[in-house]
C-alpha positions in Angstrom: -118.6 -158.7 -191.4 -116.3 -155.9 -190.3 -116.5 -155.3 -186.6 -114.4 -152.5 -185.1 -113.8 -154.1 -181.6 -110.7 -153.5 -179.6 -108.8 -156.7 -178.8 -109.4 -156.4 -175.0 -113.2 -156.3 -175.4 -114.8 -159.7 -175.6 -118.4 -159.5 -176.9 -119.3 -162.7 -175.1 -118.3 -161.5 -171.6 -120.4 -158.8 -169.9 -118.2 -156.9 -167.5 -120.8 -154.4 -166.4 -121.5 -153.7 -162.7 -124.9 -155.2 -163.1 -123.5 -158.5 -164.4 -121.0 -158.6 -161.5 -123.8 -158.1 -159.0 -125.8 -161.0 -160.5 -123.2 -163.5 -159.4 -123.8 -164.5 -155.8 -123.3 -167.5 -153.5 -125.9 -169.9 -152.3 -125.8 -168.5 -148.8 -126.4 -165.0 -150.2 -129.3 -166.3 -152.2 -130.8 -168.1 -149.2 -130.5 -164.9 -147.1 -132.2 -162.8 -149.8 -135.0 -165.4 -150.1 -135.5 -165.4 -146.3 -135.6 -161.6 -146.3 -138.2 -161.6 -149.1 -140.3 -164.2 -147.2 -140.1 -162.1 -144.0 -141.2 -159.0 -145.9 -144.1 -160.8 -147.5 -145.2 -162.2 -144.2 -145.1 -158.8 -142.5 -146.9 -157.1 -145.4 -149.7 -159.7 -145.3 -150.0 -159.5 -141.5 -150.1 -155.7 -141.6 -152.7 -155.8 -144.3 -154.9 -158.1 -142.3 -154.5 -155.9 -139.2 -155.5 -152.9 -141.2 -158.6 -154.7 -142.5 -159.6 -155.7 -138.9 -159.2 -152.1 -137.6 -161.4 -150.8 -140.4 -164.3 -152.9 -139.1 -166.5 -151.5 -136.4 -165.9 -152.6 -132.8 -168.1 -154.7 -130.6 -170.2 -151.9 -129.2 -169.9 -149.6 -132.3 -172.8 -148.9 -134.6 -172.0 -151.0 -137.7 -174.3 -148.8 -139.9 -172.5 -145.5 -139.1 -170.2 -144.6 -142.0 -167.8 -142.1 -140.4 -166.2 -141.7 -137.0 -168.2 -138.5 -136.5 -171.4 -140.3 -137.1 -170.4 -143.1 -134.8 -169.6 -140.6 -132.0 -172.8 -138.6 -132.6 -175.1 -141.7 -132.5 -176.1 -143.0 -129.1 -174.8 -146.3 -128.1 -177.3 -149.1 -127.6 -175.3 -150.4 -124.7 -176.9 -148.1 -122.1 -180.0 -147.1 -124.1 -182.5 -149.5 -122.4 -181.3 -149.0 -118.8 -183.9 -149.6 -116.1 -184.4 -146.8 -113.6 -182.9 -147.5 -110.2 -184.4 -147.0 -106.8 -182.4 -143.7 -106.4 -183.9 -142.0 -109.5 
């Protein structure tokens, strides 16, 4: 096997910037893990908030599909109001 490698290049050692970046300390690893956990928590929380906001409110018509339909439909909150003595 004839390999034309220069004497200063060792095929077993990877001196690329990516290989240098892969070496890190335990503290750096723990910090990266904590950051990933925080990002995952925030992503899940924001996703849940978005799901809750998509649901109709307490006095909103749950069958209305769009905001325009919700605004156009009368609310049942004051629909059955009894007449007062002043009317």
